[in-house]
N, CA, C and O atoms as a Tripos MOL2 file, in Angstrom:
@<TRIPOS>MOLECULE
protein
  252   251    63     0     0
PROTEIN
NO_CHARGES

@<TRIPOS>ATOM
      1 N          -9.6190  -10.3860    2.0850 N.3       1 UNK1
      2 CA         -9.6950   -9.9810    0.7050 C.3       1 UNK1
      3 C          -9.3400  -11.1620   -0.1770 C.2       1 UNK1
      4 O          -8.3250  -11.8220    0.0430 O.2       1 UNK1
      5 N         -10.1530  -11.4250   -1.1520 N.am      2 UNK2
      6 CA         -9.9120  -12.5000   -2.0960 C.3       2 UNK2
      7 C          -8.8900  -12.0510   -3.1340 C.2       2 UNK2
      8 O          -8.8740  -10.8870   -3.5320 O.2       2 UNK2
      9 N          -8.0430  -12.9700   -3.5670 N.am      3 UNK3
     10 CA         -7.0730  -12.6080   -4.5930 C.3       3 UNK3
     11 C          -7.7560  -12.4640   -5.9550 C.2       3 UNK3
     12 O          -7.1750  -11.8820   -6.8710 O.2       3 UNK3
     13 N          -8.9770  -12.9830   -6.1030 N.am      4 UNK4
     14 CA         -9.6740  -12.8860   -7.3820 C.3       4 UNK4
     15 C         -10.1400  -11.4640   -7.6770 C.2       4 UNK4
     16 O         -10.1360  -11.0490   -8.8360 O.2       4 UNK4
     17 N         -10.5360  -10.7170   -6.6680 N.am      5 UNK5
     18 CA        -11.0320   -9.3630   -6.8890 C.3       5 UNK5
     19 C         -10.2250   -8.3680   -6.0530 C.2       5 UNK5
     20 O         -10.7880   -7.5040   -5.3810 O.2       5 UNK5
     21 N          -8.9190   -8.5020   -6.1060 N.am      6 UNK6
     22 CA         -8.0290   -7.7190   -5.2530 C.3       6 UNK6
     23 C          -8.0070   -6.2390   -5.6120 C.2       6 UNK6
     24 O          -7.6570   -5.4070   -4.7740 O.2       6 UNK6
     25 N          -8.3710   -5.9030   -6.8300 N.am      7 UNK7
     26 CA         -8.3200   -4.5090   -7.2470 C.3       7 UNK7
     27 C          -6.9160   -4.1270   -7.6950 C.2       7 UNK7
     28 O          -5.9890   -4.9340   -7.6150 O.2       7 UNK7
     29 N          -6.7650   -2.8950   -8.1660 N.am      8 UNK8
     30 CA         -5.4880   -2.4630   -8.7390 C.3       8 UNK8
     31 C          -4.4830   -1.9080   -7.7380 C.2       8 UNK8
     32 O          -3.3940   -1.4850   -8.1260 O.2       8 UNK8
     33 N          -4.8380   -1.9040   -6.4460 N.am      9 UNK9
     34 CA         -3.9820   -1.2520   -5.4530 C.3       9 UNK9
     35 C          -3.4140   -2.2700   -4.4680 C.2       9 UNK9
     36 O          -4.1500   -3.0530   -3.8660 O.2       9 UNK9
     37 N          -2.0900   -2.2440   -4.3160 N.am     10 UNK10
     38 CA         -1.4040   -3.0950   -3.3470 C.3      10 UNK10
     39 C          -0.8230   -2.2050   -2.2600 C.2      10 UNK10
     40 O           0.0930   -1.4260   -2.5230 O.2      10 UNK10
     41 N          -1.3390   -2.3080   -1.0580 N.am     11 UNK11
     42 CA         -0.8410   -1.5400    0.0980 C.3      11 UNK11
     43 C          -0.6710   -0.0550   -0.2320 C.2      11 UNK11
     44 O           0.3290    0.5680    0.1250 O.2      11 UNK11
     45 N          -1.6710    0.4910   -0.9210 N.am     12 UNK12
     46 CA         -1.6710    1.9170   -1.2380 C.3      12 UNK12
     47 C          -0.9890    2.2980   -2.5350 C.2      12 UNK12
     48 O          -0.9790    3.4750   -2.8960 O.2      12 UNK12
     49 N          -0.4180    1.3350   -3.2490 N.am     13 UNK13
     50 CA          0.2890    1.6210   -4.5010 C.3      13 UNK13
     51 C          -0.5270    1.0530   -5.6650 C.2      13 UNK13
     52 O          -0.8290   -0.1400   -5.6930 O.2      13 UNK13
     53 N          -0.8790    1.9050   -6.6140 N.am     14 UNK14
     54 CA         -1.6950    1.4790   -7.7520 C.3      14 UNK14
     55 C          -0.8010    0.8140   -8.7970 C.2      14 UNK14
     56 O          -0.2000    1.4820   -9.6380 O.2      14 UNK14
     57 N          -0.7280   -0.5210   -8.7260 N.am     15 UNK15
     58 CA          0.1450   -1.2790   -9.6230 C.3      15 UNK15
     59 C          -0.6460   -2.1050  -10.6320 C.2      15 UNK15
     60 O          -0.0520   -2.7240  -11.5150 O.2      15 UNK15
     61 N          -1.9510   -2.1270  -10.5210 N.am     16 UNK16
     62 CA         -2.7820   -2.8920  -11.4420 C.3      16 UNK16
     63 C          -3.2850   -4.1920  -10.8330 C.2      16 UNK16
     64 O          -2.6760   -4.7530   -9.9220 O.2      16 UNK16
     65 N          -4.3990   -4.6480  -11.3550 N.am     17 UNK17
     66 CA         -5.0330   -5.8700  -10.8370 C.3      17 UNK17
     67 C          -4.1610   -7.1140  -10.9700 C.2      17 UNK17
     68 O          -4.0060   -7.8550   -9.9990 O.2      17 UNK17
     69 N          -3.5800   -7.3660  -12.1590 N.am     18 UNK18
     70 CA         -2.7820   -8.6010  -12.2820 C.3      18 UNK18
     71 C          -1.6080   -8.6470  -11.3030 C.2      18 UNK18
     72 O          -1.3370   -9.6840  -10.6960 O.2      18 UNK18
     73 N          -0.9170   -7.5210  -11.1550 N.am     19 UNK19
     74 CA          0.2370   -7.4870  -10.2500 C.3      19 UNK19
     75 C          -0.2060   -7.6350   -8.8000 C.2      19 UNK19
     76 O           0.4180   -8.3580   -8.0230 O.2      19 UNK19
     77 N          -1.2770   -6.9510   -8.4440 N.am     20 UNK20
     78 CA         -1.7890   -7.0600   -7.0800 C.3      20 UNK20
     79 C          -2.1950   -8.5000   -6.7780 C.2      20 UNK20
     80 O          -1.8580   -9.0420   -5.7250 O.2      20 UNK20
     81 N          -2.9140   -9.1080   -7.7020 N.am     21 UNK21
     82 CA         -3.3610  -10.4950   -7.5290 C.3      21 UNK21
     83 C          -2.1520  -11.4260   -7.3880 C.2      21 UNK21
     84 O          -2.1550  -12.3230   -6.5440 O.2      21 UNK21
     85 N          -1.1190  -11.2130   -8.2120 N.am     22 UNK22
     86 CA          0.0700  -12.0710   -8.1600 C.3      22 UNK22
     87 C           0.8050  -11.9370   -6.8280 C.2      22 UNK22
     88 O           1.2370  -12.9370   -6.2550 O.2      22 UNK22
     89 N           0.9470  -10.7110   -6.3340 N.am     23 UNK23
     90 CA          1.6400  -10.5060   -5.0620 C.3      23 UNK23
     91 C           0.8770  -11.1520   -3.9090 C.2      23 UNK23
     92 O           1.4690  -11.8000   -3.0460 O.2      23 UNK23
     93 N          -0.4340  -10.9680   -3.9030 N.am     24 UNK24
     94 CA         -1.2460  -11.5660   -2.8370 C.3      24 UNK24
     95 C          -1.1940  -13.0950   -2.8990 C.2      24 UNK24
     96 O          -1.0960  -13.7590   -1.8670 O.2      24 UNK24
     97 N          -1.2590  -13.6440   -4.1060 N.am     25 UNK25
     98 CA         -1.2130  -15.0970   -4.2680 C.3      25 UNK25
     99 C           0.1360  -15.6560   -3.8100 C.2      25 UNK25
    100 O           0.2180  -16.7940   -3.3480 O.2      25 UNK25
    101 N           1.1950  -14.8430   -3.9420 N.am     26 UNK26
    102 CA          2.5310  -15.2760   -3.5140 C.3      26 UNK26
    103 C           2.7560  -15.0740   -2.0200 C.2      26 UNK26
    104 O           3.8150  -15.4190   -1.4960 O.2      26 UNK26
    105 N           1.7570  -14.5130   -1.3340 N.am     27 UNK27
    106 CA          1.8620  -14.3760    0.1170 C.3      27 UNK27
    107 C           2.2840  -13.0010    0.6040 C.2      27 UNK27
    108 O           2.4440  -12.7940    1.8060 O.2      27 UNK27
    109 N           2.4630  -12.0690   -0.3040 N.am     28 UNK28
    110 CA          2.8240  -10.7050    0.0990 C.3      28 UNK28
    111 C           1.5440   -9.9530    0.4330 C.2      28 UNK28
    112 O           0.6010   -9.9340   -0.3590 O.2      28 UNK28
    113 N           1.5170   -9.3410    1.6000 N.am     29 UNK29
    114 CA          0.3170   -8.6210    2.0290 C.3      29 UNK29
    115 C           0.5510   -7.1230    2.2150 C.2      29 UNK29
    116 O          -0.3980   -6.3390    2.2520 O.2      29 UNK29
    117 N           1.8210   -6.7330    2.3300 N.am     30 UNK30
    118 CA          2.1630   -5.3260    2.5630 C.3      30 UNK30
    119 C           3.5210   -5.0300    1.9500 C.2      30 UNK30
    120 O           4.2870   -5.9440    1.6460 O.2      30 UNK30
    121 N           3.8130   -3.7620    1.7710 N.am     31 UNK31
    122 CA          5.1130   -3.3580    1.2260 C.3      31 UNK31
    123 C           6.2540   -3.9210    2.0560 C.2      31 UNK31
    124 O           7.2960   -4.2930    1.5170 O.2      31 UNK31
    125 N           6.0600   -3.9840    3.3520 N.am     32 UNK32
    126 CA          7.1140   -4.4920    4.2420 C.3      32 UNK32
    127 C           7.3840   -5.9820    4.0440 C.2      32 UNK32
    128 O           8.4200   -6.4860    4.4780 O.2      32 UNK32
    129 N           6.4600   -6.6920    3.3910 N.am     33 UNK33
    130 CA          6.6370   -8.1200    3.1230 C.3      33 UNK33
    131 C           7.4860   -8.3940    1.8820 C.2      33 UNK33
    132 O           7.9790   -9.5070    1.6980 O.2      33 UNK33
    133 N           7.6560   -7.3900    1.0400 N.am     34 UNK34
    134 CA          8.3380   -7.5860   -0.2350 C.3      34 UNK34
    135 C           9.8230   -7.8550   -0.0350 C.2      34 UNK34
    136 O          10.4160   -7.3880    0.9380 O.2      34 UNK34
    137 N          10.4280   -8.6120   -0.9590 N.am     35 UNK35
    138 CA         11.8590   -8.9080   -0.8440 C.3      35 UNK35
    139 C          12.7080   -7.6660   -1.0950 C.2      35 UNK35
    140 O          12.2480   -6.7140   -1.7250 O.2      35 UNK35
    141 N          13.9360   -7.6750   -0.6060 N.am     36 UNK36
    142 CA         14.8420   -6.5470   -0.8350 C.3      36 UNK36
    143 C          15.1190   -6.3510   -2.3180 C.2      36 UNK36
    144 O          15.2060   -5.2170   -2.7900 O.2      36 UNK36
    145 N          15.2570   -7.4420   -3.0500 N.am     37 UNK37
    146 CA         15.4850   -7.3740   -4.4870 C.3      37 UNK37
    147 C          14.1430   -7.4830   -5.2010 C.2      37 UNK37
    148 O          13.6540   -8.5820   -5.4620 O.2      37 UNK37
    149 N          13.5600   -6.3370   -5.5120 N.am     38 UNK38
    150 CA         12.2350   -6.3230   -6.1270 C.3      38 UNK38
    151 C          12.2190   -6.9690   -7.5070 C.2      38 UNK38
    152 O          11.1620   -7.4030   -7.9650 O.2      38 UNK38
    153 N          13.3580   -7.0440   -8.1730 N.am     39 UNK39
    154 CA         13.4020   -7.6630   -9.4940 C.3      39 UNK39
    155 C          13.0120   -9.1340   -9.4510 C.2      39 UNK39
    156 O          12.6100   -9.6900  -10.4730 O.2      39 UNK39
    157 N          13.1230   -9.7720   -8.2970 N.am     40 UNK40
    158 CA         12.7030  -11.1740   -8.1960 C.3      40 UNK40
    159 C          11.1950  -11.3110   -8.3770 C.2      40 UNK40
    160 O          10.7000  -12.3940   -8.6900 O.2      40 UNK40
    161 N          10.4690  -10.2220   -8.1810 N.am     41 UNK41
    162 CA          9.0170  -10.2600   -8.3560 C.3      41 UNK41
    163 C           8.6230  -10.4170   -9.8150 C.2      41 UNK41
    164 O           7.5010  -10.8190  -10.1210 O.2      41 UNK41
    165 N           9.5440  -10.1010  -10.7120 N.am     42 UNK42
    166 CA          9.2600  -10.2110  -12.1430 C.3      42 UNK42
    167 C           8.9980  -11.6500  -12.5670 C.2      42 UNK42
    168 O           8.4510  -11.8840  -13.6440 O.2      42 UNK42
    169 N           9.3740  -12.6040  -11.7450 N.am     43 UNK43
    170 CA          9.1160  -14.0120  -12.0550 C.3      43 UNK43
    171 C           7.6570  -14.3850  -11.8140 C.2      43 UNK43
    172 O           7.2030  -15.4380  -12.2610 O.2      43 UNK43
    173 N           6.9320  -13.5420  -11.1200 N.am     44 UNK44
    174 CA          5.5140  -13.8040  -10.8400 C.3      44 UNK44
    175 C           4.6760  -13.4190  -12.0450 C.2      44 UNK44
    176 O           4.8130  -12.3120  -12.5670 O.2      44 UNK44
    177 N           3.8200  -14.3060  -12.4880 N.am     45 UNK45
    178 CA          2.9370  -14.0170  -13.6110 C.3      45 UNK45
    179 C           1.9990  -12.8670  -13.2270 C.2      45 UNK45
    180 O           1.2410  -12.9720  -12.2630 O.2      45 UNK45
    181 N           2.0590  -11.7850  -13.9790 N.am     46 UNK46
    182 CA          1.2190  -10.6320  -13.7050 C.3      46 UNK46
    183 C           1.9950   -9.4350  -13.1980 C.2      46 UNK46
    184 O           1.4890   -8.3130  -13.2190 O.2      46 UNK46
    185 N           3.2170   -9.6600  -12.7420 N.am     47 UNK47
    186 CA          4.0500   -8.5610  -12.2550 C.3      47 UNK47
    187 C           5.0450   -8.1920  -13.3520 C.2      47 UNK47
    188 O           5.8800   -9.0010  -13.7550 O.2      47 UNK47
    189 N           4.9330   -6.9570  -13.8210 N.am     48 UNK48
    190 CA          5.8200   -6.4960  -14.8760 C.3      48 UNK48
    191 C           6.7340   -5.3840  -14.4070 C.2      48 UNK48
    192 O           6.6940   -4.9820  -13.2440 O.2      48 UNK48
    193 N           7.5570   -4.8890  -15.3160 N.am     49 UNK49
    194 CA          8.5150   -3.8390  -14.9780 C.3      49 UNK49
    195 C           7.8700   -2.5680  -14.4150 C.2      49 UNK49
    196 O           8.4420   -1.9170  -13.5410 O.2      49 UNK49
    197 N           6.6940   -2.2210  -14.9080 N.am     50 UNK50
    198 CA          6.0370   -1.0120  -14.4180 C.3      50 UNK50
    199 C           5.6480   -1.1620  -12.9530 C.2      50 UNK50
    200 O           5.8560   -0.2470  -12.1570 O.2      50 UNK50
    201 N           5.0840   -2.3120  -12.5970 N.am     51 UNK51
    202 CA          4.6900   -2.5450  -11.2070 C.3      51 UNK51
    203 C           5.9070   -2.5150  -10.2950 C.2      51 UNK51
    204 O           5.8590   -1.9350   -9.2100 O.2      51 UNK51
    205 N           6.9930   -3.1340  -10.7280 N.am     52 UNK52
    206 CA          8.2180   -3.1440   -9.9230 C.3      52 UNK52
    207 C           8.7600   -1.7220   -9.7720 C.2      52 UNK52
    208 O           9.2030   -1.3340   -8.6910 O.2      52 UNK52
    209 N           8.7240   -0.9540  -10.8510 N.am     53 UNK53
    210 CA          9.1960    0.4350  -10.7940 C.3      53 UNK53
    211 C           8.3700    1.2510   -9.8000 C.2      53 UNK53
    212 O           8.9250    2.0060   -9.0020 O.2      53 UNK53
    213 N           7.0530    1.1010   -9.8490 N.am     54 UNK54
    214 CA          6.1850    1.8390   -8.9370 C.3      54 UNK54
    215 C           6.4450    1.4450   -7.4760 C.2      54 UNK54
    216 O           6.4960    2.3010   -6.5930 O.2      54 UNK54
    217 N           6.6020    0.1700   -7.2420 N.am     55 UNK55
    218 CA          6.8890   -0.3020   -5.8850 C.3      55 UNK55
    219 C           8.2480    0.2280   -5.4110 C.2      55 UNK55
    220 O           8.3890    0.6640   -4.2690 O.2      55 UNK55
    221 N           9.2340    0.1850   -6.2940 N.am     56 UNK56
    222 CA         10.5740    0.6720   -5.9520 C.3      56 UNK56
    223 C          10.5340    2.1670   -5.6100 C.2      56 UNK56
    224 O          11.1860    2.6060   -4.6620 O.2      56 UNK56
    225 N           9.7720    2.9430   -6.3820 N.am     57 UNK57
    226 CA          9.6670    4.3800   -6.1200 C.3      57 UNK57
    227 C           9.0870    4.6600   -4.7460 C.2      57 UNK57
    228 O           9.5820    5.5120   -4.0080 O.2      57 UNK57
    229 N           8.0330    3.9320   -4.4140 N.am     58 UNK58
    230 CA          7.3820    4.1320   -3.1210 C.3      58 UNK58
    231 C           8.3130    3.7040   -1.9850 C.2      58 UNK58
    232 O           8.4400    4.4110   -0.9850 O.2      58 UNK58
    233 N           8.9530    2.5640   -2.1370 N.am     59 UNK59
    234 CA          9.8380    2.0710   -1.0830 C.3      59 UNK59
    235 C          11.0680    2.9590   -0.9090 C.2      59 UNK59
    236 O          11.5530    3.1260    0.2100 O.2      59 UNK59
    237 N          11.5700    3.5220   -1.9870 N.am     60 UNK60
    238 CA         12.7620    4.3830   -1.8730 C.3      60 UNK60
    239 C          12.4380    5.7440   -1.2730 C.2      60 UNK60
    240 O          13.3190    6.4210   -0.7440 O.2      60 UNK60
    241 N          11.1720    6.1400   -1.3570 N.am     61 UNK61
    242 CA         10.7930    7.4340   -0.7770 C.3      61 UNK61
    243 C          10.2740    7.3020    0.6510 C.2      61 UNK61
    244 O          10.0130    8.3050    1.3160 O.2      61 UNK61
    245 N          10.1250    6.0600    1.1230 N.am     62 UNK62
    246 CA          9.6640    5.8490    2.5020 C.3      62 UNK62
    247 C          10.7690    6.2220    3.4880 C.2      62 UNK62
    248 O          11.9500    5.9970    3.2220 O.2      62 UNK62
    249 N          10.3750    6.7990    4.6390 N.am     63 UNK63
    250 CA         11.3730    7.1920    5.6340 C.3      63 UNK63
    251 C          12.0920    6.0220    6.2570 C.2      63 UNK63
    252 O          12.9580    6.2130    7.1100 O.2      63 UNK63
@<TRIPOS>BOND
     1     1     2 1
     2     2     3 1
     3     3     4 2
     4     3     5 am
     5     5     6 1
     6     6     7 1
     7     7     8 2
     8     7     9 am
     9     9    10 1
    10    10    11 1
    11    11    12 2
    12    11    13 am
    13    13    14 1
    14    14    15 1
    15    15    16 2
    16    15    17 am
    17    17    18 1
    18    18    19 1
    19    19    20 2
    20    19    21 am
    21    21    22 1
    22    22    23 1
    23    23    24 2
    24    23    25 am
    25    25    26 1
    26    26    27 1
    27    27    28 2
    28    27    29 am
    29    29    30 1
    30    30    31 1
    31    31    32 2
    32    31    33 am
    33    33    34 1
    34    34    35 1
    35    35    36 2
    36    35    37 am
    37    37    38 1
    38    38    39 1
    39    39    40 2
    40    39    41 am
    41    41    42 1
    42    42    43 1
    43    43    44 2
    44    43    45 am
    45    45    46 1
    46    46    47 1
    47    47    48 2
    48    47    49 am
    49    49    50 1
    50    50    51 1
    51    51    52 2
    52    51    53 am
    53    53    54 1
    54    54    55 1
    55    55    56 2
    56    55    57 am
    57    57    58 1
    58    58    59 1
    59    59    60 2
    60    59    61 am
    61    61    62 1
    62    62    63 1
    63    63    64 2
    64    63    65 am
    65    65    66 1
    66    66    67 1
    67    67    68 2
    68    67    69 am
    69    69    70 1
    70    70    71 1
    71    71    72 2
    72    71    73 am
    73    73    74 1
    74    74    75 1
    75    75    76 2
    76    75    77 am
    77    77    78 1
    78    78    79 1
    79    79    80 2
    80    79    81 am
    81    81    82 1
    82    82    83 1
    83    83    84 2
    84    83    85 am
    85    85    86 1
    86    86    87 1
    87    87    88 2
    88    87    89 am
    89    89    90 1
    90    90    91 1
    91    91    92 2
    92    91    93 am
    93    93    94 1
    94    94    95 1
    95    95    96 2
    96    95    97 am
    97    97    98 1
    98    98    99 1
    99    99   100 2
   100    99   101 am
   101   101   102 1
   102   102   103 1
   103   103   104 2
   104   103   105 am
   105   105   106 1
   106   106   107 1
   107   107   108 2
   108   107   109 am
   109   109   110 1
   110   110   111 1
   111   111   112 2
   112   111   113 am
   113   113   114 1
   114   114   115 1
   115   115   116 2
   116   115   117 am
   117   117   118 1
   118   118   119 1
   119   119   120 2
   120   119   121 am
   121   121   122 1
   122   122   123 1
   123   123   124 2
   124   123   125 am
   125   125   126 1
   126   126   127 1
   127   127   128 2
   128   127   129 am
   129   129   130 1
   130   130   131 1
   131   131   132 2
   132   131   133 am
   133   133   134 1
   134   134   135 1
   135   135   136 2
   136   135   137 am
   137   137   138 1
   138   138   139 1
   139   139   140 2
   140   139   141 am
   141   141   142 1
   142   142   143 1
   143   143   144 2
   144   143   145 am
   145   145   146 1
   146   146   147 1
   147   147   148 2
   148   147   149 am
   149   149   150 1
   150   150   151 1
   151   151   152 2
   152   151   153 am
   153   153   154 1
   154   154   155 1
   155   155   156 2
   156   155   157 am
   157   157   158 1
   158   158   159 1
   159   159   160 2
   160   159   161 am
   161   161   162 1
   162   162   163 1
   163   163   164 2
   164   163   165 am
   165   165   166 1
   166   166   167 1
   167   167   168 2
   168   167   169 am
   169   169   170 1
   170   170   171 1
   171   171   172 2
   172   171   173 am
   173   173   174 1
   174   174   175 1
   175   175   176 2
   176   175   177 am
   177   177   178 1
   178   178   179 1
   179   179   180 2
   180   179   181 am
   181   181   182 1
   182   182   183 1
   183   183   184 2
   184   183   185 am
   185   185   186 1
   186   186   187 1
   187   187   188 2
   188   187   189 am
   189   189   190 1
   190   190   191 1
   191   191   192 2
   192   191   193 am
   193   193   194 1
   194   194   195 1
   195   195   196 2
   196   195   197 am
   197   197   198 1
   198   198   199 1
   199   199   200 2
   200   199   201 am
   201   201   202 1
   202   202   203 1
   203   203   204 2
   204   203   205 am
   205   205   206 1
   206   206   207 1
   207   207   208 2
   208   207   209 am
   209   209   210 1
   210   210   211 1
   211   211   212 2
   212   211   213 am
   213   213   214 1
   214   214   215 1
   215   215   216 2
   216   215   217 am
   217   217   218 1
   218   218   219 1
   219   219   220 2
   220   219   221 am
   221   221   222 1
   222   222   223 1
   223   223   224 2
   224   223   225 am
   225   225   226 1
   226   226   227 1
   227   227   228 2
   228   227   229 am
   229   229   230 1
   230   230   231 1
   231   231   232 2
   232   231   233 am
   233   233   234 1
   234   234   235 1
   235   235   236 2
   236   235   237 am
   237   237   238 1
   238   238   239 1
   239   239   240 2
   240   239   241 am
   241   241   242 1
   242   242   243 1
   243   243   244 2
   244   243   245 am
   245   245   246 1
   246   246   247 1
   247   247   248 2
   248   247   249 am
   249   249   250 1
   250   250   251 1
   251   251   252 2
@<TRIPOS>SUBSTRUCTURE
     1 UNK1         2 RESIDUE 1 A UNK
     2 UNK2         6 RESIDUE 1 A UNK
     3 UNK3        10 RESIDUE 1 A UNK
     4 UNK4        14 RESIDUE 1 A UNK
     5 UNK5        18 RESIDUE 1 A UNK
     6 UNK6        22 RESIDUE 1 A UNK
     7 UNK7        26 RESIDUE 1 A UNK
     8 UNK8        30 RESIDUE 1 A UNK
     9 UNK9        34 RESIDUE 1 A UNK
    10 UNK10       38 RESIDUE 1 A UNK
    11 UNK11       42 RESIDUE 1 A UNK
    12 UNK12       46 RESIDUE 1 A UNK
    13 UNK13       50 RESIDUE 1 A UNK
    14 UNK14       54 RESIDUE 1 A UNK
    15 UNK15       58 RESIDUE 1 A UNK
    16 UNK16       62 RESIDUE 1 A UNK
    17 UNK17       66 RESIDUE 1 A UNK
    18 UNK18       70 RESIDUE 1 A UNK
    19 UNK19       74 RESIDUE 1 A UNK
    20 UNK20       78 RESIDUE 1 A UNK
    21 UNK21       82 RESIDUE 1 A UNK
    22 UNK22       86 RESIDUE 1 A UNK
    23 UNK23       90 RESIDUE 1 A UNK
    24 UNK24       94 RESIDUE 1 A UNK
    25 UNK25       98 RESIDUE 1 A UNK
    26 UNK26      102 RESIDUE 1 A UNK
    27 UNK27      106 RESIDUE 1 A UNK
    28 UNK28      110 RESIDUE 1 A UNK
    29 UNK29      114 RESIDUE 1 A UNK
    30 UNK30      118 RESIDUE 1 A UNK
    31 UNK31      122 RESIDUE 1 A UNK
    32 UNK32      126 RESIDUE 1 A UNK
    33 UNK33      130 RESIDUE 1 A UNK
    34 UNK34      134 RESIDUE 1 A UNK
    35 UNK35      138 RESIDUE 1 A UNK
    36 UNK36      142 RESIDUE 1 A UNK
    37 UNK37      146 RESIDUE 1 A UNK
    38 UNK38      150 RESIDUE 1 A UNK
    39 UNK39      154 RESIDUE 1 A UNK
    40 UNK40      158 RESIDUE 1 A UNK
    41 UNK41      162 RESIDUE 1 A UNK
    42 UNK42      166 RESIDUE 1 A UNK
    43 UNK43      170 RESIDUE 1 A UNK
    44 UNK44      174 RESIDUE 1 A UNK
    45 UNK45      178 RESIDUE 1 A UNK
    46 UNK46      182 RESIDUE 1 A UNK
    47 UNK47      186 RESIDUE 1 A UNK
    48 UNK48      190 RESIDUE 1 A UNK
    49 UNK49      194 RESIDUE 1 A UNK
    50 UNK50      198 RESIDUE 1 A UNK
    51 UNK51      202 RESIDUE 1 A UNK
    52 UNK52      206 RESIDUE 1 A UNK
    53 UNK53      210 RESIDUE 1 A UNK
    54 UNK54      214 RESIDUE 1 A UNK
    55 UNK55      218 RESIDUE 1 A UNK
    56 UNK56      222 RESIDUE 1 A UNK
    57 UNK57      226 RESIDUE 1 A UNK
    58 UNK58      230 RESIDUE 1 A UNK
    59 UNK59      234 RESIDUE 1 A UNK
    60 UNK60      238 RESIDUE 1 A UNK
    61 UNK61      242 RESIDUE 1 A UNK
    62 UNK62      246 RESIDUE 1 A UNK
    63 UNK63      250 RESIDUE 1 A UNK
């Protein structure tokens, strides 16, 4: 998958195209790849508070 046309979904979570593109460009390919402190993702251009909130919700509800 190219980071240019990544779409709005990252590993099943609809976070938007810019956030998805930023995560993929930073080397994250799955939820399990994300750092424990999701707030560090806010430093990535394209990742905003809404995307971090959505990711946090999904990760906190995972078994």
